[in-house]
N, C-alpha and C positions, 0 to 999 in steps of 0.2 A: 505494500500500500505506500510505502513513503516514494515509488518511483512513478506513483500515478499524478496525473499536470490536477492544480489545485484546482480545476473543474468539476464538475460531472454533468455530461448531458444526457438528457432525459426525450426521447423521442417517441413521441402516441400516434398511431394513424388507427384506421377504421381494421384494420389487419394485426394489430399486435404493439407491444409497450418494448421499447429500446434502450439500455442502458448503458450508455459511452463514455471512454475516457481515453484521452492520449498523453505522452511522455515522447520525448526526446528519444528515447530507446525501445519503448514498448507501444501497444495500444494490447488496451480492452475492452469488450463488448460482451454484454448480455444479453439476450434476446430471450422475456417472458413469454411460456408458451399460455394459450388460452386456457389450460388446463387449472392452471394454478392462478386464475383469478375469479371472481364471480359476475365482474362485469365491465366492461369499456365504453365510452363514448365519444364518440371523435367524429366530427362532419369531414375531417381531412387531413391533413400533419398537421403537427404541433409538437412544437422545439423549444425545450429552454434550458440554460446550464446555471448550476447551482454549484456554491462552495463545496467544497467535498472535506472541509475540516469541519464545517459544522454538522453533514450531515452522519458523519461517520459517528458524532456525540450524540442523534437524535438516532440511529441503527441500532444504540446500544441498548438504548429502553423496550425496543420493539420484540426481543427476547422474548417474553410473555404474554405479548397483546393476544385478543383473539381473533378479532378483525384489525386491517391496514386498510386504510382508504386511502388515496394519493389526488389530490386536485392540482390540476392548474392549464396553464396557455400561454402561446407565444409568449415569451421574456416580461410572464406575470409571476407573484411568487405562488412558491409551492405551499399547498396544506397538507400534511400529511394531520390525519386524525386516527388516534389507538381506541379499541375500546377492550378490556379489561374487565371480565369476569371474576369478583372476589364474594365473599360471604357474605358483605352485608350491601350486595348487588353491582349493575354494572358502572364503570366508572371510565370516562372519555379524558382520553387529552389531546391538547389539536396545538400543531407548532404549526409556524409559519415563518418560510423561510426565502427572503429576497433572492431575488433575482442575479448572477454573473452577465451584467451585460459584457457584449466581444461586439 
């Protein structure tokens, strides 16, 4: 992870979701198959980049989440909503992350 560029690019199309990052020495790309998400909404291609430093910190809290919802648009903030099931009831956490302008 130390060699990955300081931003991560999210690309959403009606066909799927891709996360990518590039550095001087390496490119990384992950395509998320439709079997791994419940719903995807996109009228066309949507692209936006976010700082990896903050994404990594947010990702550490996802491990115990029951549900994860991502919402973003072209060069708009990323909304990450997590749902946790607890004995005292369902809890939600929402993160808002500004895009990295390129």
